[in-house]
All heavy atoms as atom14 arrays in JSON, in Angstrom:
{
  "sequence": "MGPFEYIITKIEGEYAYLERIDTGDEIYIALALLPFGCDTGTRLLWENFEYSII",
  "atom14_mask": [
    [1, 1, 1, 1, 1, 1, 1, 1, 0, 0, 0, 0, 0, 0],
    [1, 1, 1, 1, 0, 0, 0, 0, 0, 0, 0, 0, 0, 0],
    [1, 1, 1, 1, 1, 1, 1, 0, 0, 0, 0, 0, 0, 0],
    [1, 1, 1, 1, 1, 1, 1, 1, 1, 1, 1, 0, 0, 0],
    [1, 1, 1, 1, 1, 1, 1, 1, 1, 0, 0, 0, 0, 0],
    [1, 1, 1, 1, 1, 1, 1, 1, 1, 1, 1, 1, 0, 0],
    [1, 1, 1, 1, 1, 1, 1, 1, 0, 0, 0, 0, 0, 0],
    [1, 1, 1, 1, 1, 1, 1, 1, 0, 0, 0, 0, 0, 0],
    [1, 1, 1, 1, 1, 1, 1, 0, 0, 0, 0, 0, 0, 0],
    [1, 1, 1, 1, 1, 1, 1, 1, 1, 0, 0, 0, 0, 0],
    [1, 1, 1, 1, 1, 1, 1, 1, 0, 0, 0, 0, 0, 0],
    [1, 1, 1, 1, 1, 1, 1, 1, 1, 0, 0, 0, 0, 0],
    [1, 1, 1, 1, 0, 0, 0, 0, 0, 0, 0, 0, 0, 0],
    [1, 1, 1, 1, 1, 1, 1, 1, 1, 0, 0, 0, 0, 0],
    [1, 1, 1, 1, 1, 1, 1, 1, 1, 1, 1, 1, 0, 0],
    [1, 1, 1, 1, 1, 0, 0, 0, 0, 0, 0, 0, 0, 0],
    [1, 1, 1, 1, 1, 1, 1, 1, 1, 1, 1, 1, 0, 0],
    [1, 1, 1, 1, 1, 1, 1, 1, 0, 0, 0, 0, 0, 0],
    [1, 1, 1, 1, 1, 1, 1, 1, 1, 0, 0, 0, 0, 0],
    [1, 1, 1, 1, 1, 1, 1, 1, 1, 1, 1, 0, 0, 0],
    [1, 1, 1, 1, 1, 1, 1, 1, 0, 0, 0, 0, 0, 0],
    [1, 1, 1, 1, 1, 1, 1, 1, 0, 0, 0, 0, 0, 0],
    [1, 1, 1, 1, 1, 1, 1, 0, 0, 0, 0, 0, 0, 0],
    [1, 1, 1, 1, 0, 0, 0, 0, 0, 0, 0, 0, 0, 0],
    [1, 1, 1, 1, 1, 1, 1, 1, 0, 0, 0, 0, 0, 0],
    [1, 1, 1, 1, 1, 1, 1, 1, 1, 0, 0, 0, 0, 0],
    [1, 1, 1, 1, 1, 1, 1, 1, 0, 0, 0, 0, 0, 0],
    [1, 1, 1, 1, 1, 1, 1, 1, 1, 1, 1, 1, 0, 0],
    [1, 1, 1, 1, 1, 1, 1, 1, 0, 0, 0, 0, 0, 0],
    [1, 1, 1, 1, 1, 0, 0, 0, 0, 0, 0, 0, 0, 0],
    [1, 1, 1, 1, 1, 1, 1, 1, 0, 0, 0, 0, 0, 0],
    [1, 1, 1, 1, 1, 0, 0, 0, 0, 0, 0, 0, 0, 0],
    [1, 1, 1, 1, 1, 1, 1, 1, 0, 0, 0, 0, 0, 0],
    [1, 1, 1, 1, 1, 1, 1, 1, 0, 0, 0, 0, 0, 0],
    [1, 1, 1, 1, 1, 1, 1, 0, 0, 0, 0, 0, 0, 0],
    [1, 1, 1, 1, 1, 1, 1, 1, 1, 1, 1, 0, 0, 0],
    [1, 1, 1, 1, 0, 0, 0, 0, 0, 0, 0, 0, 0, 0],
    [1, 1, 1, 1, 1, 1, 0, 0, 0, 0, 0, 0, 0, 0],
    [1, 1, 1, 1, 1, 1, 1, 1, 0, 0, 0, 0, 0, 0],
    [1, 1, 1, 1, 1, 1, 1, 0, 0, 0, 0, 0, 0, 0],
    [1, 1, 1, 1, 0, 0, 0, 0, 0, 0, 0, 0, 0, 0],
    [1, 1, 1, 1, 1, 1, 1, 0, 0, 0, 0, 0, 0, 0],
    [1, 1, 1, 1, 1, 1, 1, 1, 1, 1, 1, 0, 0, 0],
    [1, 1, 1, 1, 1, 1, 1, 1, 0, 0, 0, 0, 0, 0],
    [1, 1, 1, 1, 1, 1, 1, 1, 0, 0, 0, 0, 0, 0],
    [1, 1, 1, 1, 1, 1, 1, 1, 1, 1, 1, 1, 1, 1],
    [1, 1, 1, 1, 1, 1, 1, 1, 1, 0, 0, 0, 0, 0],
    [1, 1, 1, 1, 1, 1, 1, 1, 0, 0, 0, 0, 0, 0],
    [1, 1, 1, 1, 1, 1, 1, 1, 1, 1, 1, 0, 0, 0],
    [1, 1, 1, 1, 1, 1, 1, 1, 1, 0, 0, 0, 0, 0],
    [1, 1, 1, 1, 1, 1, 1, 1, 1, 1, 1, 1, 0, 0],
    [1, 1, 1, 1, 1, 1, 0, 0, 0, 0, 0, 0, 0, 0],
    [1, 1, 1, 1, 1, 1, 1, 1, 0, 0, 0, 0, 0, 0],
    [1, 1, 1, 1, 1, 1, 1, 1, 0, 0, 0, 0, 0, 0]
  ],
  "atom14_positions": [
    [[12.37, 12.07, 16.01], [11.5, 12.16, 14.87], [10.34, 13.09, 15.18], [9.79, 13.03, 16.26], [10.97, 10.76, 14.57], [10.91, 10.47, 13.12], [10.79, 8.69, 12.91], [9.47, 8.65, 11.78], [0.0, 0.0, 0.0], [0.0, 0.0, 0.0], [0.0, 0.0, 0.0], [0.0, 0.0, 0.0], [0.0, 0.0, 0.0], [0.0, 0.0, 0.0]],
    [[9.99, 13.9, 14.24], [8.85, 14.78, 14.41], [9.24, 16.08, 15.07], [10.41, 16.3, 15.31], [0.0, 0.0, 0.0], [0.0, 0.0, 0.0], [0.0, 0.0, 0.0], [0.0, 0.0, 0.0], [0.0, 0.0, 0.0], [0.0, 0.0, 0.0], [0.0, 0.0, 0.0], [0.0, 0.0, 0.0], [0.0, 0.0, 0.0], [0.0, 0.0, 0.0]],
    [[8.37, 16.94, 15.36], [6.92, 16.85, 15.11], [6.59, 17.1, 13.64], [7.31, 17.78, 12.93], [6.34, 17.94, 15.99], [7.42, 18.97, 16.07], [8.72, 18.19, 16.01], [0.0, 0.0, 0.0], [0.0, 0.0, 0.0], [0.0, 0.0, 0.0], [0.0, 0.0, 0.0], [0.0, 0.0, 0.0], [0.0, 0.0, 0.0], [0.0, 0.0, 0.0]],
    [[5.46, 16.54, 13.2], [4.98, 16.7, 11.85], [3.54, 17.2, 11.88], [2.78, 16.82, 12.77], [5.02, 15.39, 11.06], [6.39, 14.79, 10.96], [6.64, 13.53, 11.44], [7.42, 15.49, 10.38], [7.89, 12.96, 11.35], [8.7, 14.93, 10.28], [8.93, 13.67, 10.77], [0.0, 0.0, 0.0], [0.0, 0.0, 0.0], [0.0, 0.0, 0.0]],
    [[3.18, 18.02, 10.89], [1.81, 18.5, 10.78], [1.11, 17.8, 9.63], [1.69, 17.61, 8.56], [1.78, 20.01, 10.55], [2.21, 20.8, 11.76], [2.04, 22.29, 11.58], [1.21, 22.72, 10.75], [2.76, 23.04, 12.27], [0.0, 0.0, 0.0], [0.0, 0.0, 0.0], [0.0, 0.0, 0.0], [0.0, 0.0, 0.0], [0.0, 0.0, 0.0]],
    [[-0.14, 17.41, 9.88], [-0.96, 16.73, 8.88], [-2.3, 17.44, 8.76], [-2.73, 18.14, 9.67], [-1.24, 15.28, 9.3], [-0.03, 14.38, 9.27], [0.77, 14.21, 10.38], [0.3, 13.68, 8.12], [1.87, 13.38, 10.35], [1.4, 12.85, 8.08], [2.18, 12.69, 9.19], [3.27, 11.87, 9.17], [0.0, 0.0, 0.0], [0.0, 0.0, 0.0]],
    [[-2.99, 17.18, 7.63], [-4.36, 17.63, 7.46], [-5.17, 16.43, 6.99], [-4.68, 15.63, 6.18], [-4.46, 18.83, 6.48], [-5.86, 19.4, 6.5], [-4.03, 18.44, 5.08], [-5.97, 20.78, 5.89], [0.0, 0.0, 0.0], [0.0, 0.0, 0.0], [0.0, 0.0, 0.0], [0.0, 0.0, 0.0], [0.0, 0.0, 0.0], [0.0, 0.0, 0.0]],
    [[-6.36, 16.28, 7.53], [-7.23, 15.17, 7.11], [-7.88, 15.56, 5.79], [-8.61, 16.54, 5.71], [-8.3, 14.87, 8.17], [-7.65, 14.46, 9.48], [-9.24, 13.77, 7.66], [-8.61, 14.25, 10.63], [0.0, 0.0, 0.0], [0.0, 0.0, 0.0], [0.0, 0.0, 0.0], [0.0, 0.0, 0.0], [0.0, 0.0, 0.0], [0.0, 0.0, 0.0]],
    [[-7.59, 14.78, 4.74], [-8.11, 15.1, 3.42], [-9.38, 14.34, 3.08], [-10.19, 14.82, 2.29], [-7.06, 14.81, 2.33], [-6.65, 13.44, 2.43], [-5.85, 15.72, 2.49], [0.0, 0.0, 0.0], [0.0, 0.0, 0.0], [0.0, 0.0, 0.0], [0.0, 0.0, 0.0], [0.0, 0.0, 0.0], [0.0, 0.0, 0.0], [0.0, 0.0, 0.0]],
    [[-9.55, 13.15, 3.7], [-10.72, 12.33, 3.37], [-10.96, 11.33, 4.49], [-10.01, 10.83, 5.1], [-10.46, 11.61, 2.04], [-11.56, 10.75, 1.55], [-11.35, 10.18, 0.14], [-9.94, 9.77, -0.16], [-9.82, 9.03, -1.43], [0.0, 0.0, 0.0], [0.0, 0.0, 0.0], [0.0, 0.0, 0.0], [0.0, 0.0, 0.0], [0.0, 0.0, 0.0]],
    [[-12.22, 11.05, 4.76], [-12.59, 10.01, 5.73], [-13.48, 9.0, 5.01], [-14.46, 9.37, 4.37], [-13.33, 10.6, 6.94], [-12.38, 11.51, 7.73], [-13.88, 9.49, 7.83], [-13.02, 12.22, 8.9], [0.0, 0.0, 0.0], [0.0, 0.0, 0.0], [0.0, 0.0, 0.0], [0.0, 0.0, 0.0], [0.0, 0.0, 0.0], [0.0, 0.0, 0.0]],
    [[-13.09, 7.73, 5.12], [-13.87, 6.63, 4.53], [-14.12, 5.59, 5.6], [-13.2, 4.89, 6.02], [-13.12, 6.01, 3.36], [-13.03, 6.9, 2.15], [-12.37, 6.21, 0.97], [-11.85, 5.1, 1.12], [-12.39, 6.81, -0.11], [0.0, 0.0, 0.0], [0.0, 0.0, 0.0], [0.0, 0.0, 0.0], [0.0, 0.0, 0.0], [0.0, 0.0, 0.0]],
    [[-15.36, 5.49, 6.04], [-15.69, 4.53, 7.09], [-14.97, 4.87, 8.38], [-15.13, 5.95, 8.91], [0.0, 0.0, 0.0], [0.0, 0.0, 0.0], [0.0, 0.0, 0.0], [0.0, 0.0, 0.0], [0.0, 0.0, 0.0], [0.0, 0.0, 0.0], [0.0, 0.0, 0.0], [0.0, 0.0, 0.0], [0.0, 0.0, 0.0], [0.0, 0.0, 0.0]],
    [[-14.17, 3.93, 8.85], [-13.44, 4.14, 10.11], [-11.97, 4.5, 9.88], [-11.16, 4.4, 10.8], [-13.54, 2.88, 10.97], [-14.97, 2.62, 11.42], [-15.07, 1.43, 12.35], [-14.04, 0.98, 12.87], [-16.19, 0.96, 12.55], [0.0, 0.0, 0.0], [0.0, 0.0, 0.0], [0.0, 0.0, 0.0], [0.0, 0.0, 0.0], [0.0, 0.0, 0.0]],
    [[-11.65, 4.96, 8.68], [-10.27, 5.32, 8.35], [-10.2, 6.72, 7.78], [-11.15, 7.22, 7.2], [-9.69, 4.32, 7.35], [-9.5, 2.96, 7.96], [-10.52, 2.02, 7.91], [-8.33, 2.62, 8.61], [-10.37, 0.77, 8.49], [-8.16, 1.38, 9.2], [-9.18, 0.46, 9.14], [-9.04, -0.75, 9.72], [0.0, 0.0, 0.0], [0.0, 0.0, 0.0]],
    [[-9.04, 7.36, 7.97], [-8.83, 8.72, 7.49], [-7.56, 8.77, 6.66], [-6.58, 8.07, 6.94], [-8.72, 9.69, 8.66], [0.0, 0.0, 0.0], [0.0, 0.0, 0.0], [0.0, 0.0, 0.0], [0.0, 0.0, 0.0], [0.0, 0.0, 0.0], [0.0, 0.0, 0.0], [0.0, 0.0, 0.0], [0.0, 0.0, 0.0], [0.0, 0.0, 0.0]],
    [[-7.58, 9.61, 5.63], [-6.39, 9.9, 4.83], [-5.79, 11.19, 5.36], [-6.46, 12.21, 5.44], [-6.75, 10.08, 3.36], [-7.13, 8.8, 2.66], [-8.44, 8.35, 2.65], [-6.17, 8.04, 2.01], [-8.79, 7.18, 2.0], [-6.51, 6.86, 1.36], [-7.82, 6.44, 1.36], [-8.16, 5.28, 0.72], [0.0, 0.0, 0.0], [0.0, 0.0, 0.0]],
    [[-4.52, 11.13, 5.74], [-3.82, 12.31, 6.25], [-2.73, 12.7, 5.27], [-1.98, 11.84, 4.8], [-3.17, 12.01, 7.61], [-4.04, 12.1, 8.86], [-5.13, 11.07, 8.83], [-3.19, 11.94, 10.07], [0.0, 0.0, 0.0], [0.0, 0.0, 0.0], [0.0, 0.0, 0.0], [0.0, 0.0, 0.0], [0.0, 0.0, 0.0], [0.0, 0.0, 0.0]],
    [[-2.65, 13.99, 4.97], [-1.6, 14.5, 4.1], [-0.62, 15.3, 4.93], [-1.01, 16.22, 5.66], [-2.19, 15.39, 3.01], [-1.17, 15.92, 2.05], [-1.78, 16.81, 0.99], [-2.96, 16.62, 0.65], [-1.08, 17.72, 0.52], [0.0, 0.0, 0.0], [0.0, 0.0, 0.0], [0.0, 0.0, 0.0], [0.0, 0.0, 0.0], [0.0, 0.0, 0.0]],
    [[0.66, 14.94, 4.83], [1.68, 15.68, 5.56], [1.88, 17.03, 4.88], [2.07, 17.11, 3.68], [2.98, 14.88, 5.58], [3.97, 15.44, 6.55], [5.07, 14.45, 6.8], [6.32, 15.17, 6.97], [7.48, 14.59, 7.13], [7.57, 13.28, 7.12], [8.56, 15.32, 7.28], [0.0, 0.0, 0.0], [0.0, 0.0, 0.0], [0.0, 0.0, 0.0]],
    [[1.8, 18.09, 5.64], [1.78, 19.44, 5.1], [3.09, 19.81, 4.4], [3.06, 20.39, 3.32], [1.41, 20.46, 6.19], [-0.04, 20.22, 6.59], [1.64, 21.89, 5.72], [-0.58, 21.08, 7.67], [0.0, 0.0, 0.0], [0.0, 0.0, 0.0], [0.0, 0.0, 0.0], [0.0, 0.0, 0.0], [0.0, 0.0, 0.0], [0.0, 0.0, 0.0]],
    [[4.24, 19.45, 4.95], [5.5, 19.89, 4.35], [5.95, 19.08, 3.13], [6.63, 19.6, 2.26], [6.62, 19.93, 5.4], [6.9, 18.6, 6.04], [6.06, 17.69, 5.94], [7.97, 18.46, 6.66], [0.0, 0.0, 0.0], [0.0, 0.0, 0.0], [0.0, 0.0, 0.0], [0.0, 0.0, 0.0], [0.0, 0.0, 0.0], [0.0, 0.0, 0.0]],
    [[5.56, 17.8, 3.03], [6.02, 16.96, 1.92], [4.91, 16.54, 0.96], [5.2, 16.14, -0.15], [6.69, 15.68, 2.44], [5.73, 14.91, 3.17], [7.89, 16.01, 3.32], [0.0, 0.0, 0.0], [0.0, 0.0, 0.0], [0.0, 0.0, 0.0], [0.0, 0.0, 0.0], [0.0, 0.0, 0.0], [0.0, 0.0, 0.0], [0.0, 0.0, 0.0]],
    [[3.66, 16.57, 1.42], [2.56, 16.13, 0.58], [2.33, 14.63, 0.61], [1.45, 14.11, -0.06], [0.0, 0.0, 0.0], [0.0, 0.0, 0.0], [0.0, 0.0, 0.0], [0.0, 0.0, 0.0], [0.0, 0.0, 0.0], [0.0, 0.0, 0.0], [0.0, 0.0, 0.0], [0.0, 0.0, 0.0], [0.0, 0.0, 0.0], [0.0, 0.0, 0.0]],
    [[3.13, 13.89, 1.4], [2.95, 12.44, 1.53], [1.61, 12.16, 2.17], [1.15, 12.9, 3.05], [4.05, 11.83, 2.38], [5.42, 11.91, 1.74], [5.49, 12.08, 0.51], [6.42, 11.82, 2.48], [0.0, 0.0, 0.0], [0.0, 0.0, 0.0], [0.0, 0.0, 0.0], [0.0, 0.0, 0.0], [0.0, 0.0, 0.0], [0.0, 0.0, 0.0]],
    [[0.96, 11.05, 1.75], [-0.35, 10.71, 2.29], [-0.27, 9.37, 3.02], [0.38, 8.44, 2.56], [-1.37, 10.63, 1.17], [-2.79, 10.57, 1.66], [-3.8, 10.73, 0.53], [-3.84, 9.86, -0.35], [-4.52, 11.73, 0.54], [0.0, 0.0, 0.0], [0.0, 0.0, 0.0], [0.0, 0.0, 0.0], [0.0, 0.0, 0.0], [0.0, 0.0, 0.0]],
    [[-0.92, 9.3, 4.18], [-1.0, 8.06, 4.95], [-2.47, 7.76, 5.23], [-3.33, 8.63, 5.15], [-0.19, 8.12, 6.26], [-0.72, 9.22, 7.2], [1.27, 8.29, 5.99], [-0.09, 9.19, 8.58], [0.0, 0.0, 0.0], [0.0, 0.0, 0.0], [0.0, 0.0, 0.0], [0.0, 0.0, 0.0], [0.0, 0.0, 0.0], [0.0, 0.0, 0.0]],
    [[-2.74, 6.5, 5.55], [-4.07, 5.98, 5.81], [-4.06, 5.46, 7.24], [-3.23, 4.62, 7.58], [-4.31, 4.87, 4.79], [-5.66, 4.27, 4.71], [-6.76, 5.02, 4.34], [-5.85, 2.91, 4.96], [-8.01, 4.45, 4.23], [-7.09, 2.33, 4.85], [-8.16, 3.1, 4.48], [-9.4, 2.53, 4.36], [0.0, 0.0, 0.0], [0.0, 0.0, 0.0]],
    [[-4.95, 5.97, 8.1], [-4.89, 5.61, 9.53], [-6.3, 5.45, 10.1], [-7.24, 6.09, 9.65], [-4.09, 6.68, 10.31], [-3.81, 6.23, 11.73], [-4.78, 8.01, 10.28], [-2.74, 7.03, 12.41], [0.0, 0.0, 0.0], [0.0, 0.0, 0.0], [0.0, 0.0, 0.0], [0.0, 0.0, 0.0], [0.0, 0.0, 0.0], [0.0, 0.0, 0.0]],
    [[-6.42, 4.58, 11.09], [-7.71, 4.35, 11.75], [-8.13, 5.57, 12.56], [-7.29, 6.17, 13.24], [-7.63, 3.12, 12.66], [0.0, 0.0, 0.0], [0.0, 0.0, 0.0], [0.0, 0.0, 0.0], [0.0, 0.0, 0.0], [0.0, 0.0, 0.0], [0.0, 0.0, 0.0], [0.0, 0.0, 0.0], [0.0, 0.0, 0.0], [0.0, 0.0, 0.0]],
    [[-9.39, 5.94, 12.48], [-9.91, 7.08, 13.23], [-9.75, 6.9, 14.73], [-9.62, 7.87, 15.47], [-11.38, 7.33, 12.91], [-11.67, 8.03, 11.59], [-13.18, 8.04, 11.31], [-11.14, 9.44, 11.6], [0.0, 0.0, 0.0], [0.0, 0.0, 0.0], [0.0, 0.0, 0.0], [0.0, 0.0, 0.0], [0.0, 0.0, 0.0], [0.0, 0.0, 0.0]],
    [[-9.74, 5.65, 15.19], [-9.6, 5.38, 16.63], [-8.25, 5.87, 17.17], [-8.12, 6.1, 18.37], [-9.74, 3.88, 16.88], [0.0, 0.0, 0.0], [0.0, 0.0, 0.0], [0.0, 0.0, 0.0], [0.0, 0.0, 0.0], [0.0, 0.0, 0.0], [0.0, 0.0, 0.0], [0.0, 0.0, 0.0], [0.0, 0.0, 0.0], [0.0, 0.0, 0.0]],
    [[-7.27, 6.06, 16.3], [-5.95, 6.54, 16.73], [-5.85, 8.06, 16.74], [-4.84, 8.61, 17.18], [-4.87, 5.96, 15.82], [-4.75, 4.44, 15.83], [-3.74, 3.99, 14.8], [-4.37, 3.95, 17.21], [0.0, 0.0, 0.0], [0.0, 0.0, 0.0], [0.0, 0.0, 0.0], [0.0, 0.0, 0.0], [0.0, 0.0, 0.0], [0.0, 0.0, 0.0]],
    [[-6.9, 8.73, 16.28], [-6.91, 10.19, 16.21], [-7.75, 10.77, 17.35], [-8.61, 10.09, 17.89], [-7.48, 10.64, 14.86], [-6.71, 10.15, 13.64], [-7.42, 10.61, 12.36], [-5.29, 10.63, 13.66], [0.0, 0.0, 0.0], [0.0, 0.0, 0.0], [0.0, 0.0, 0.0], [0.0, 0.0, 0.0], [0.0, 0.0, 0.0], [0.0, 0.0, 0.0]],
    [[-7.54, 12.03, 17.7], [-8.31, 12.66, 18.77], [-9.81, 12.74, 18.43], [-10.18, 12.84, 17.26], [-7.73, 14.07, 18.89], [-6.46, 14.06, 18.15], [-6.53, 12.95, 17.16], [0.0, 0.0, 0.0], [0.0, 0.0, 0.0], [0.0, 0.0, 0.0], [0.0, 0.0, 0.0], [0.0, 0.0, 0.0], [0.0, 0.0, 0.0], [0.0, 0.0, 0.0]],
    [[-10.64, 12.72, 19.45], [-12.08, 12.83, 19.27], [-12.42, 14.17, 18.61], [-11.85, 15.2, 18.96], [-12.79, 12.74, 20.63], [-14.28, 12.86, 20.52], [-15.03, 11.8, 20.07], [-14.92, 14.03, 20.85], [-16.41, 11.9, 19.96], [-16.29, 14.16, 20.74], [-17.04, 13.07, 20.3], [0.0, 0.0, 0.0], [0.0, 0.0, 0.0], [0.0, 0.0, 0.0]],
    [[-13.34, 14.15, 17.67], [-13.79, 15.37, 17.02], [-13.12, 15.66, 15.69], [-13.36, 16.71, 15.1], [0.0, 0.0, 0.0], [0.0, 0.0, 0.0], [0.0, 0.0, 0.0], [0.0, 0.0, 0.0], [0.0, 0.0, 0.0], [0.0, 0.0, 0.0], [0.0, 0.0, 0.0], [0.0, 0.0, 0.0], [0.0, 0.0, 0.0], [0.0, 0.0, 0.0]],
    [[-12.27, 14.77, 15.2], [-11.6, 14.99, 13.92], [-12.59, 14.87, 12.78], [-13.51, 14.06, 12.81], [-10.49, 13.97, 13.72], [-9.07, 14.26, 14.75], [0.0, 0.0, 0.0], [0.0, 0.0, 0.0], [0.0, 0.0, 0.0], [0.0, 0.0, 0.0], [0.0, 0.0, 0.0], [0.0, 0.0, 0.0], [0.0, 0.0, 0.0], [0.0, 0.0, 0.0]],
    [[-12.39, 15.7, 11.75], [-13.23, 15.68, 10.56], [-12.36, 16.12, 9.38], [-11.24, 16.56, 9.57], [-14.42, 16.62, 10.73], [-15.58, 16.29, 9.79], [-15.46, 15.33, 9.01], [-16.59, 17.0, 9.85], [0.0, 0.0, 0.0], [0.0, 0.0, 0.0], [0.0, 0.0, 0.0], [0.0, 0.0, 0.0], [0.0, 0.0, 0.0], [0.0, 0.0, 0.0]],
    [[-12.9, 16.03, 8.18], [-12.17, 16.47, 7.0], [-11.76, 17.93, 7.18], [-12.55, 18.77, 7.58], [-13.05, 16.31, 5.75], [-13.45, 14.96, 5.65], [-12.28, 16.71, 4.5], [0.0, 0.0, 0.0], [0.0, 0.0, 0.0], [0.0, 0.0, 0.0], [0.0, 0.0, 0.0], [0.0, 0.0, 0.0], [0.0, 0.0, 0.0], [0.0, 0.0, 0.0]],
    [[-10.48, 18.21, 6.91], [-9.96, 19.57, 7.05], [-9.29, 19.85, 8.38], [-8.67, 20.89, 8.55], [0.0, 0.0, 0.0], [0.0, 0.0, 0.0], [0.0, 0.0, 0.0], [0.0, 0.0, 0.0], [0.0, 0.0, 0.0], [0.0, 0.0, 0.0], [0.0, 0.0, 0.0], [0.0, 0.0, 0.0], [0.0, 0.0, 0.0], [0.0, 0.0, 0.0]],
    [[-9.4, 18.95, 9.33], [-8.78, 19.14, 10.65], [-7.26, 19.04, 10.51], [-6.74, 18.15, 9.85], [-9.26, 18.06, 11.64], [-10.67, 18.12, 11.76], [-8.63, 18.24, 13.01], [0.0, 0.0, 0.0], [0.0, 0.0, 0.0], [0.0, 0.0, 0.0], [0.0, 0.0, 0.0], [0.0, 0.0, 0.0], [0.0, 0.0, 0.0], [0.0, 0.0, 0.0]],
    [[-6.56, 19.98, 11.13], [-5.1, 19.96, 11.15], [-4.63, 19.25, 12.42], [-5.14, 19.52, 13.51], [-4.53, 21.38, 11.09], [-4.77, 22.04, 9.76], [-4.26, 23.45, 9.75], [-2.84, 23.51, 10.06], [-1.91, 23.96, 9.22], [-2.26, 24.39, 8.05], [-0.64, 23.97, 9.58], [0.0, 0.0, 0.0], [0.0, 0.0, 0.0], [0.0, 0.0, 0.0]],
    [[-3.65, 18.36, 12.24], [-3.14, 17.56, 13.35], [-1.65, 17.73, 13.5], [-0.93, 17.98, 12.52], [-3.44, 16.08, 13.09], [-4.9, 15.68, 12.94], [-4.99, 14.27, 12.41], [-5.62, 15.82, 14.25], [0.0, 0.0, 0.0], [0.0, 0.0, 0.0], [0.0, 0.0, 0.0], [0.0, 0.0, 0.0], [0.0, 0.0, 0.0], [0.0, 0.0, 0.0]],
    [[-1.17, 17.58, 14.71], [0.25, 17.58, 15.02], [0.6, 16.19, 15.53], [-0.04, 15.68, 16.45], [0.57, 18.62, 16.09], [2.03, 18.7, 16.53], [2.89, 19.24, 15.38], [2.17, 19.56, 17.76], [0.0, 0.0, 0.0], [0.0, 0.0, 0.0], [0.0, 0.0, 0.0], [0.0, 0.0, 0.0], [0.0, 0.0, 0.0], [0.0, 0.0, 0.0]],
    [[1.59, 15.55, 14.91], [2.06, 14.24, 15.35], [3.39, 14.43, 16.06], [4.34, 14.92, 15.48], [2.24, 13.3, 14.16], [2.68, 11.93, 14.56], [1.89, 10.92, 15.0], [4.01, 11.42, 14.54], [2.65, 9.8, 15.26], [3.96, 10.1, 14.99], [5.25, 11.96, 14.22], [5.09, 9.3, 15.1], [6.38, 11.16, 14.34], [6.28, 9.83, 14.77]],
    [[3.41, 14.07, 17.33], [4.62, 14.22, 18.13], [4.61, 13.16, 19.22], [3.57, 12.93, 19.86], [4.65, 15.62, 18.75], [5.93, 15.96, 19.45], [5.98, 17.43, 19.87], [4.91, 18.04, 20.09], [7.08, 17.95, 19.97], [0.0, 0.0, 0.0], [0.0, 0.0, 0.0], [0.0, 0.0, 0.0], [0.0, 0.0, 0.0], [0.0, 0.0, 0.0]],
    [[5.74, 12.51, 19.43], [5.86, 11.46, 20.44], [4.82, 10.36, 20.25], [4.19, 9.9, 21.21], [5.77, 12.04, 21.86], [6.88, 13.01, 22.15], [7.99, 12.84, 21.67], [6.57, 14.03, 22.93], [0.0, 0.0, 0.0], [0.0, 0.0, 0.0], [0.0, 0.0, 0.0], [0.0, 0.0, 0.0], [0.0, 0.0, 0.0], [0.0, 0.0, 0.0]],
    [[4.61, 9.96, 19.0], [3.7, 8.88, 18.63], [2.25, 9.16, 19.02], [1.49, 8.24, 19.33], [4.16, 7.54, 19.23], [5.52, 7.14, 18.77], [6.63, 7.35, 19.58], [5.71, 6.58, 17.52], [7.9, 7.0, 19.16], [6.98, 6.23, 17.09], [8.08, 6.44, 17.91], [0.0, 0.0, 0.0], [0.0, 0.0, 0.0], [0.0, 0.0, 0.0]],
    [[1.87, 10.43, 19.03], [0.53, 10.83, 19.43], [0.06, 11.99, 18.56], [0.84, 12.89, 18.24], [0.58, 11.26, 20.9], [-0.76, 11.57, 21.5], [-0.6, 11.83, 23.0], [-0.36, 10.88, 23.75], [-0.71, 13.0, 23.37], [0.0, 0.0, 0.0], [0.0, 0.0, 0.0], [0.0, 0.0, 0.0], [0.0, 0.0, 0.0], [0.0, 0.0, 0.0]],
    [[-1.21, 11.96, 18.18], [-1.81, 13.04, 17.38], [-2.57, 13.99, 18.29], [-3.24, 13.57, 19.23], [-2.79, 12.47, 16.35], [-2.11, 11.69, 15.25], [-1.97, 10.32, 15.32], [-1.62, 12.34, 14.12], [-1.37, 9.6, 14.31], [-1.01, 11.63, 13.09], [-0.88, 10.28, 13.21], [-0.28, 9.57, 12.19], [0.0, 0.0, 0.0], [0.0, 0.0, 0.0]],
    [[-2.49, 15.28, 17.99], [-3.29, 16.27, 18.69], [-3.79, 17.29, 17.66], [-3.16, 17.53, 16.63], [-2.48, 16.98, 19.79], [-1.32, 17.57, 19.25], [0.0, 0.0, 0.0], [0.0, 0.0, 0.0], [0.0, 0.0, 0.0], [0.0, 0.0, 0.0], [0.0, 0.0, 0.0], [0.0, 0.0, 0.0], [0.0, 0.0, 0.0], [0.0, 0.0, 0.0]],
    [[-4.94, 17.88, 17.94], [-5.55, 18.86, 17.04], [-4.86, 20.21, 17.23], [-4.64, 20.65, 18.36], [-7.06, 18.98, 17.29], [-7.74, 17.66, 16.97], [-7.66, 20.11, 16.46], [-9.22, 17.63, 17.3], [0.0, 0.0, 0.0], [0.0, 0.0, 0.0], [0.0, 0.0, 0.0], [0.0, 0.0, 0.0], [0.0, 0.0, 0.0], [0.0, 0.0, 0.0]],
    [[-4.53, 20.84, 16.11], [-3.91, 22.18, 16.15], [-5.01, 23.22, 16.11], [-5.87, 23.2, 15.29], [-2.96, 22.38, 14.95], [-1.85, 21.37, 14.99], [-2.4, 23.79, 14.96], [-0.91, 21.42, 13.82], [0.0, 0.0, 0.0], [0.0, 0.0, 0.0], [0.0, 0.0, 0.0], [0.0, 0.0, 0.0], [0.0, 0.0, 0.0], [0.0, 0.0, 0.0]]
  ]
}
């Protein structure tokens, strides 16, 4: 499974909304599971159950 690319569309409190770039699907995830320094507009790569900043 993967890799998939996401973009952070919105941050509310300690959670972020991620939009998958190829399908437009949106997920809601805790910021603690994302790399340090993420903000709205950050592009992420999900691979091997881990997010990294592109």
